[in-house]
C-alpha positions as CSV (number, residue, x, y, z in Angstrom):
1,M,14.9,-17.2,2.9
2,N,15.8,-15.2,6.0
3,R,13.4,-13.8,8.6
4,R,13.5,-10.3,7.2
5,E,12.7,-11.4,3.6
6,R,9.9,-13.7,4.9
7,R,8.4,-10.8,6.8
8,R,8.5,-8.5,3.7
9,L,6.8,-11.2,1.6
10,E,4.2,-11.8,4.3
11,L,3.3,-8.1,4.3
12,R,2.9,-8.2,0.6
13,A,0.7,-11.2,0.9
14,D,-1.4,-9.3,3.4
15,V,-2.1,-6.5,0.9
16,I,-2.9,-9.1,-1.8
17,K,-5.3,-10.9,0.6
18,A,-7.0,-7.6,1.4
19,L,-7.7,-7.2,-2.3
20,A,-8.8,-10.8,-2.9
21,H,-12.5,-10.3,-2.8
22,A,-14.8,-9.0,-5.5
23,S,-16.6,-6.6,-3.2
24,R,-13.3,-5.1,-2.0
25,L,-12.1,-4.8,-5.6
26,Y,-15.4,-2.9,-6.4
27,I,-14.8,-0.6,-3.4
28,V,-11.3,0.2,-4.6
29,E,-12.5,0.9,-8.1
30,Q,-15.2,3.2,-6.8
31,L,-12.8,5.0,-4.5
32,A,-10.4,5.5,-7.5
33,R,-13.2,7.6,-9.0
34,Q,-14.2,9.6,-6.0
35,E,-14.6,9.5,-2.2
36,H,-17.6,7.6,-0.9
37,C,-19.4,6.9,2.4
38,V,-20.2,3.4,3.5
39,C,-23.9,3.8,2.6
40,E,-23.1,4.7,-1.1
41,L,-20.7,1.7,-1.3
42,A,-23.3,-0.6,0.2
43,D,-25.9,0.5,-2.4
44,G,-23.5,-0.2,-5.2
45,I,-22.5,-3.6,-3.9
46,G,-25.9,-4.6,-2.8
47,A,-24.8,-5.6,0.7
48,D,-25.7,-4.5,4.2
49,L,-23.8,-1.7,5.9
50,S,-22.1,-4.1,8.4
51,T,-20.7,-6.3,5.6
52,V,-19.4,-3.3,3.7
53,S,-17.9,-1.8,6.9
54,R,-16.0,-5.1,7.4
55,H,-14.6,-4.9,3.9
56,L,-13.6,-1.3,4.4
57,G,-11.9,-2.3,7.7
58,V,-9.8,-5.0,5.8
59,L,-8.8,-2.5,3.2
60,K,-8.0,0.2,5.8
61,A,-5.9,-2.3,7.9
62,A,-3.9,-3.1,4.7
63,G,-3.2,0.6,4.2
64,I,-5.1,0.8,0.9
65,I,-7.8,3.2,2.0
66,E,-8.4,5.8,4.6
67,G,-11.4,7.4,6.2
68,E,-12.3,10.8,7.4
69,R,-15.2,11.6,9.6
70,R,-17.5,14.3,8.2
71,G,-20.4,14.9,10.4
72,K,-22.2,11.7,11.0
73,N,-20.5,9.9,8.1
74,V,-17.1,8.6,7.4
75,V,-15.9,9.3,3.9
76,Y,-13.4,6.9,2.4
77,R,-10.8,7.5,-0.2
78,L,-7.8,5.6,-1.7
79,R,-4.7,6.1,0.4
80,T,-2.5,4.5,-2.1
81,P,-3.8,5.1,-5.7
82,C,-0.9,3.2,-7.1
83,V,-2.8,0.0,-6.3
84,L,-4.6,0.7,-9.6
85,N,-1.3,-0.2,-11.3
86,F,-1.7,-3.6,-9.9
87,F,-5.1,-3.9,-11.4
88,G,-3.7,-3.0,-14.8
89,C,-1.2,-5.8,-14.4
90,I,-4.0,-8.3,-13.5
91,E,-5.9,-7.3,-16.6
92,R,-2.9,-7.9,-18.7
93,V,-2.4,-11.3,-17.2
94,L,-6.0,-12.2,-17.9
95,A,-5.8,-11.0,-21.5
96,E,-2.6,-12.9,-22.2
97,S,-4.1,-16.0,-20.5
98,A,-7.2,-15.7,-22.6
99,Q,-5.1,-15.4,-25.8
100,A,-3.0,-18.4,-24.9
101,T,-6.1,-20.4,-24.2
102,A,-7.6,-19.4,-27.5
103,R,-4.4,-20.5,-29.3
104,V,-4.5,-23.9,-27.6
105,R,-8.2,-24.4,-28.5
106,C,-7.6,-23.4,-32.1
107,A,-4.5,-25.5,-32.6
108,P,-6.2,-28.9,-32.6
109,A,-9.0,-27.7,-34.8
110,M,-6.5,-26.3,-37.3
111,Q,-4.5,-29.6,-37.3
112,S,-7.6,-31.7,-37.9
113,T,-8.8,-29.6,-40.8
114,S,-5.4,-29.8,-42.6
115,T,-5.3,-33.6,-42.5
């Protein structure tokens, strides 16, 4: 792997790392529905404002969200809504994995009943 390819993959990893937290996934899902301020997101997550602000900072640094000051508040929105396509892919992986696990669990039971 050359240096340019490594850098491209590292940047991809940075985006994936930014999404790799349940609270940040919640934030992205909420922002997919509508814009929110940090206080609204904090209420939904059940965390304090400083914790949610840190999560927003991680997502913002990764280029996933953006904020706009409106009066005293900053309102956040998805900068790249296509990230939701990634979530669809994850859900498919989870569903297929669950099906495969179910098949494996059923296979020994089916064999033992036929003997």
